[in-house]
C-alpha positions in Angstrom: 194.4 -90.3 -118.0 194.4 -87.2 -120.1 191.3 -88.2 -121.8 189.5 -88.7 -118.5 190.8 -85.4 -117.1 189.7 -83.7 -120.3 186.4 -85.4 -120.0 186.0 -84.3 -116.5 187.1 -80.7 -117.3 184.5 -80.5 -120.1 182.1 -77.7 -119.3 178.5 -78.9 -118.8 176.6 -75.9 -117.4 177.1 -72.2 -117.8 175.7 -69.9 -115.1 176.5 -66.5 -116.2 180.3 -66.1 -116.0 180.6 -69.3 -114.0 181.3 -72.5 -115.9 180.6 -75.8 -114.3 182.5 -78.8 -115.6 181.5 -82.3 -115.6 183.9 -83.3 -112.9 182.6 -80.5 -110.7 179.1 -81.6 -111.5 180.0 -85.2 -110.6 181.7 -84.2 -107.4 178.6 -82.1 -106.5 176.4 -85.0 -107.3 178.5 -87.4 -105.2 178.4 -84.9 -102.4 174.7 -84.6 -102.8 174.3 -88.4 -102.9 176.4 -88.8 -99.7 174.3 -86.1 -98.1 171.1 -87.8 -99.1 172.4 -91.1 -97.7 173.2 -89.4 -94.4 169.9 -87.8 -94.3 168.2 -91.1 -95.1 170.2 -92.9 -92.4 169.3 -90.2 -89.9 165.6 -90.4 -90.9 165.7 -94.2 -90.6 167.3 -93.9 -87.2 164.7 -91.4 -86.1 161.8 -93.5 -87.5 163.2 -96.5 -85.6 163.3 -94.5 -82.4 159.8 -93.1 -83.0 158.6 -96.6 -83.7 160.2 -97.9 -80.5 158.7 -95.0 -78.6 155.3 -95.7 -80.2 155.5 -99.4 -79.4 156.4 -98.5 -75.8 153.6 -96.1 -75.6 151.3 -98.6 -77.2 152.4 -101.2 -74.7 151.9 -98.7 -71.8 148.5 -97.8 -73.2 147.7 -101.5 -73.6 148.6 -102.1 -70.0 146.6 -99.0 -68.9 143.7 -100.3 -71.0 143.9 -103.7 -69.4 144.0 -102.1 -66.0 141.0 -99.9 -66.8 139.2 -102.9 -68.2 139.9 -104.8 -65.0 138.7 -101.8 -63.0 135.6 -101.6 -65.3 134.9 -105.3 -64.8 135.3 -104.9 -61.1 133.0 -101.8 -61.1 130.6 -103.6 -63.3 130.5 -106.5 -60.8 130.0 -104.1 -57.9 127.3 -102.2 -59.9 125.6 -105.5 -60.7 125.6 -106.3 -56.9 124.3 -102.8 -56.1 121.6 -103.1 -58.8 120.6 -106.4 -57.3 120.4 -104.8 -53.8 118.5 -101.8 -55.2 116.2 -104.2 -57.1 115.5 -106.0 -53.8 115.0 -102.7 -52.0 112.7 -101.4 -54.7 110.8 -104.6 -54.7 110.3 -104.4 -50.9 109.5 -100.7 -51.1 107.1 -101.3 -53.9 105.3 -103.9 -51.9 105.1 -101.6 -48.9 104.0 -98.7 -51.1 101.4 -100.8 -52.7 100.1 -101.9 -49.3 100.2 -98.3 -48.0 98.4 -97.1 -51.1 95.8 -99.8 -50.8 95.3 -99.0 -47.1 95.0 -95.3 -47.8 92.6 -96.0 -50.7 90.5 -98.1 -48.3 90.5 -95.3 -45.7 89.7 -92.7 -48.3 86.9 -94.9 -49.7 85.4 -95.3 -46.2 85.8 -91.6 -45.4 84.4 -90.7 -48.7 81.5 -93.0 -48.2 80.9 -91.6 -44.8 81.2 -88.0 -46.1 78.8 -88.7 -48.9 76.4 -90.2 -46.4 76.7 -87.2 -44.1 76.4 -84.8 -47.1 73.3 -86.7 -48.3 71.8 -86.4 -44.8 72.7 -82.7 -44.6 71.3 -82.1 -48.1 68.0 -83.8 -47.0 67.9 -81.7 -43.9 68.6 -78.5 -45.8 65.9 -79.5 -48.3 63.5 -80.1 -45.5 64.4 -76.7 -44.0 64.1 -75.1 -47.4 60.7 -76.6 -47.8 59.7 -75.3 -44.4 61.0 -71.8 -45.3 59.2 -72.0 -48.6 56.1 -72.8 -46.6 56.8 -69.8 -44.4 57.4 -67.7 -47.5 54.1 -68.8 -49.0 52.4 -67.9 -45.7 54.1 -64.5 -45.7 53.1 -64.0 -49.3 49.5 -64.8 -48.5 49.8 -62.3 -45.6 51.2 -59.7 -47.9 48.4 -60.3 -50.3 45.9 -59.8 -47.5 47.8 -56.8 -46.3 47.7 -55.4 -49.9 43.9 -55.9 -49.8 43.8 -54.0 -46.4 45.9 -51.2 -47.9 43.4 -50.9 -50.8 40.6 -50.8 -48.2 42.6 -48.2 -46.3 43.0 -46.2 -49.5 39.2 -46.4 -50.1 38.7 -45.3 -46.5 41.0 -42.3 -46.9 39.3 -41.4 -50.2 36.1 -40.8 -48.2 36.1 -37.6 -46.1 33.9 -39.0 -43.3 35.7 -42.3 -43.0 39.1 -40.5 -43.3 38.2 -38.3 -40.4 37.2 -41.4 -38.4 40.6 -43.0 -39.2 42.5 -39.9 -38.1 40.4 -39.6 -34.9 40.9 -43.3 -34.2 44.7 -42.9 -34.2 44.5 -39.8 -32.1 42.2 -41.4 -29.6 44.5 -44.4 -29.3 47.5 -42.1 -28.6 45.5 -40.1 -26.0 44.1 -43.2 -24.3 47.5 -44.8 -24.0 49.2 -41.7 -22.5 46.6 -40.2 -20.1 44.2 -41.4 -17.5 40.5 -41.5 -18.4 39.7 -38.6 -16.2 42.2 -36.3 -18.0 40.5 -36.1 -21.4 37.1 -36.2 -23.1 36.2 -37.0 -26.7 33.5 -35.1 -28.7 33.0 -32.6 -25.9 30.5 -29.8 -26.7 31.8 -26.2 -26.2 29.7 -23.2 -25.3 29.5 -22.1 -29.0 28.1 -25.6 -30.0 31.3 -26.8 -31.6 32.5 -30.3 -30.8 36.2 -30.8 -31.0 37.6 -34.3 -31.5 39.4 -34.3 -28.1 39.6 -32.1 -25.1 42.5 -32.6 -22.7 41.9 -31.3 -19.2 44.7 -29.3 -17.6 45.4 -29.1 -13.8 44.8 -26.2 -11.4 41.6 -25.0 -13.1 43.5 -24.1 -16.3 41.4 -24.2 -19.5 41.5 -27.5 -21.4 43.5 -28.1 -24.6 41.7 -28.7 -27.9 42.9 -31.3 -30.4 41.5 -31.6 -33.9 42.0 -34.8 -35.9 40.3 -33.9 -39.3 43.0 -33.1 -41.9 42.3 -32.4 -45.6 43.9 -35.3 -47.6 42.3 -34.9 -51.0 44.8 -32.2 -52.2 47.6 -34.2 -50.7 46.6 -37.3 -52.7 46.5 -35.0 -55.8 50.1 -33.9 -55.1 51.2 -37.5 -54.8 49.5 -38.4 -58.1 51.2 -35.4 -59.8 54.6 -36.5 -58.3 54.1 -39.9 -59.9 53.7 -38.2 -63.4 50.0 -37.6 -63.6 49.2 -34.1 -65.0 52.9 -32.9 -65.3 54.3 -29.8 -63.6 51.1 -27.8 -64.1 49.1 -30.5 -62.3 51.5 -30.6 -59.4 51.5 -26.8 -59.1 47.7 -26.8 -59.1 47.6 -29.6 -56.5 50.0 -27.7 -54.3 47.9 -24.6 -54.5 44.7 -26.6 -53.6 46.5 -28.2 -50.7 47.7 -24.9 -49.4 44.2 -23.4 -49.7 42.5 -26.4 -47.9 45.0 -26.3 -45.0 44.6 -22.6 -44.6 40.8 -23.0 -44.5 41.1 -25.8 -41.9 43.5 -23.7 -39.7 41.1 -20.8 -39.8 38.2 -23.0 -38.9 40.0 -24.4 -35.9 41.0 -21.0 -34.7 37.4 -19.7 -35.0 35.6 -22.7 -33.5 37.9 -24.0 -30.8 39.9 -21.0 -29.4 37.4 -19.6 -26.9 39.0 -17.1 -24.4 38.5 -18.4 -20.8 37.0 -21.7 -21.9 39.9 -23.3 -23.9 43.6 -22.8 -24.2 44.8 -20.1 -26.5 46.6 -22.8 -28.5 45.1 -25.8 -30.2 46.6 -28.9 -31.9 46.0 -29.9 -35.5 46.7 -33.6 -35.7 48.3 -35.0 -39.0 47.9 -38.8 -39.1 51.1 -39.3 -41.1 54.7 -38.6 -40.5 55.5 -38.2 -44.2 52.7 -35.5 -44.6 54.1 -33.7 -41.5 57.6 -33.7 -43.0 56.4 -32.6 -46.4 54.5 -29.7 -44.8 57.5 -28.4 -42.9 59.8 -28.9 -45.8 57.8 -27.5 -48.8 55.0 -25.5 -47.2 56.8 -23.2 -44.7 54.2 -20.5 -45.2 51.4 -22.9 -43.9 53.5 -23.5 -40.7 54.0 -19.8 -40.2 50.3 -19.1 -40.7 49.4 -21.8 -38.2 51.9 -20.4 -35.7 50.3 -16.9 -36.1 46.9 -18.4 -35.6 48.1 -20.3 -32.4 47.6 -23.7 -34.1 50.3 -26.3 -33.6 50.6 -28.9 -36.3 51.5 -32.2 -34.7 52.4 -35.7 -36.1 51.7 -38.9 -34.2 55.2 -38.9 -32.6 54.9 -35.2 -31.6 51.4 -35.9 -30.2 52.9 -38.7 -28.1 55.6 -36.4 -26.8 53.1 -33.7 -26.0 50.9 -36.2 -24.2 53.9 -37.3 -22.1 54.6 -33.7 -21.2 51.0 -33.2 -20.2 51.2 -36.4 -18.2 54.2 -35.1 -16.3 52.4 -31.8 -15.6 49.4 -33.7 -14.3 51.6 -35.8 -12.1 53.4 -32.7 -10.8 50.1 -31.1 -10.0 48.9 -34.2 -8.2 52.2 -34.1 -6.2 51.6 -30.5 -5.3 48.0 -31.3 -4.2 49.3 -34.0 -1.9 52.3 -31.9 -0.7 50.8 -31.5 2.9 50.3 -35.2 3.2 53.9 -35.8 2.1 55.1 -33.2 4.6 53.1 -34.9 7.4 54.5 -38.3 6.5 58.0 -36.8 6.4 57.6 -35.3 9.9 56.4 -38.7 11.2 59.4 -40.3 9.5 61.7 -37.8 11.2 60.2 -38.7 14.6 60.8 -42.4 13.9 64.4 -41.6 12.9 65.0 -39.6 16.1 63.6 -42.4 18.2 65.7 -44.9 16.4 68.8 -42.7 17.0 68.1 -42.6 20.8 67.7 -46.4 20.9 70.9 -46.9 18.9 72.8 -44.6 21.3 71.5 -46.6 24.3 72.4 -49.8 22.7 75.9 -48.4 22.0 76.3 -47.5 25.7 75.3 -51.0 26.7 77.9 -52.4 24.3 80.6 -50.1 25.7 79.8 -51.2 29.3 79.8 -54.9 28.1 83.2 -54.3 26.4 84.6 -52.8 29.6 83.4 -55.8 31.7 84.9 -58.2 29.2 88.2 -56.3 29.4 88.1 -56.7 33.2 87.3 -60.4 32.9 90.2 -60.9 30.5 92.6 -59.1 32.9 91.5 -61.4 35.8 92.0 -64.4 33.6 95.5 -63.3 32.7 96.4 -62.9 36.4 95.0 -66.4 37.2 97.0 -67.8 34.3 100.2 -66.1 35.4 99.8 -67.4 39.0 99.2 -70.9 37.8 102.4 -70.7 35.8 104.3 -69.5 38.9 103.0 -72.3 40.9 104.2 -74.8 38.3 107.6 -73.1 38.3 108.1 -73.6 42.1 110.7 -76.3 43.2 111.1 -78.2 46.5 113.5 -76.7 49.0 113.1 -73.2 47.6 110.0 -72.3 49.6 111.4 -69.3 51.3 113.0 -67.7 48.3 110.1 -68.6 46.0 107.6 -67.5 48.7 109.4 -64.2 49.1 109.5 -63.7 45.3 105.8 -64.7 44.9 104.9 -62.5 47.8 106.7 -59.5 46.3 105.1 -60.2 42.9 101.6 -60.4 44.5 102.2 -57.3 46.4 103.3 -55.5 43.2 100.3 -56.8 41.1 97.5 -56.7 43.7 98.8 -54.4 46.3 98.0 -57.1 49.0 100.5 -59.0 51.1 101.0 -62.6 50.3 102.5 -65.4 52.4 104.2 -68.6 51.3 104.7 -71.4 53.7 106.1 -75.0 53.5 104.8 -77.8 55.7 107.8 -79.1 57.7 108.8 -82.7 56.7 106.0 -82.9 54.2 108.1 -82.3 51.0 105.4 -80.1 49.6 104.9 -76.4 49.3 101.8 -74.4 50.3 100.7 -71.0 49.2 98.4 -68.8 51.3 97.1 -65.4 50.1 96.5 -63.0 52.9 93.6 -60.8 52.0 92.8 -57.5 53.7 
């Protein structure tokens, strides 16, 4: 016993000032072992619980999985049924779609064929029309070529002074002849000084005639056009303008000296320019020539201005003829006034006849109204009321006509008689 107690009290571990004996160490180890056993038992118990819970959860999960598998099987069965129905519907729809597509393709094919046929027909018609238009264009081109040849001939004519004067005079004569009567003008009339103007327009009331000259210098104008196109440069154009100004001034002076004869012709003469472009160029770039012609009492006229002047002269001639025939017009107006007065008298007489006829018709209507009223009164009479009705009718007749009336009934006849007593 002592030996075991000594053995147990034998120090084993020194921790600083603390000495641990073997017995204490054994007690500590035993306590530790017991603690370990308790912990192990607790852990085994917890693991068993956890295992049981896991098994229960696993069983619940298995049951849920089985239920889900059953639901999935059921859903799969329903899905298979729906897929079969959808397959049938798709098959039917595909057949219908195929049929509709084939029908539409057939319709489109027929319409496309018809459209192609119509387009081909329209194309042929357009080609035929195009050929016709090309033929017209060829004809027009040939006409243009012939016109170009005529223009070349006209240029050759204008290059010659004599033929150029004949061309201007032809245009002037055409305008004069279209606007005035033949007795109102005269071409190539010889004046007292031996000059022969291109046209002499006769004025009314013994007024001196108007002289028109149709010869215009075009050589210098052609030179100006050539310089404007680049021939000769600025110096050439300047020289051409100076020559044109000089030729026109000489022509204005010649007209004033030859054709303005006091007492024989008008104190104003016309210088005819056969082109509107030349007329515009003169008034735009040669203002000095216009002023010189105005001072010399020469009026530069283009074809349009000559037409206007001829229309004015025609109006003056017409007014003069109206004045000459004024006494005849007055006499006709006086006769017309007599006819109007006679017509007024006859209309008034006819109006009096109509008024008298209206009065007679009114009287006839009044008499007819009275007859109608008396017939109505006769219809309104009853048997046995002869005296009363007769008195009433008599009083009414006396009021309307102012004449006494008598009403009597035949005794025992059952009828009523009326008798009007006239004065």
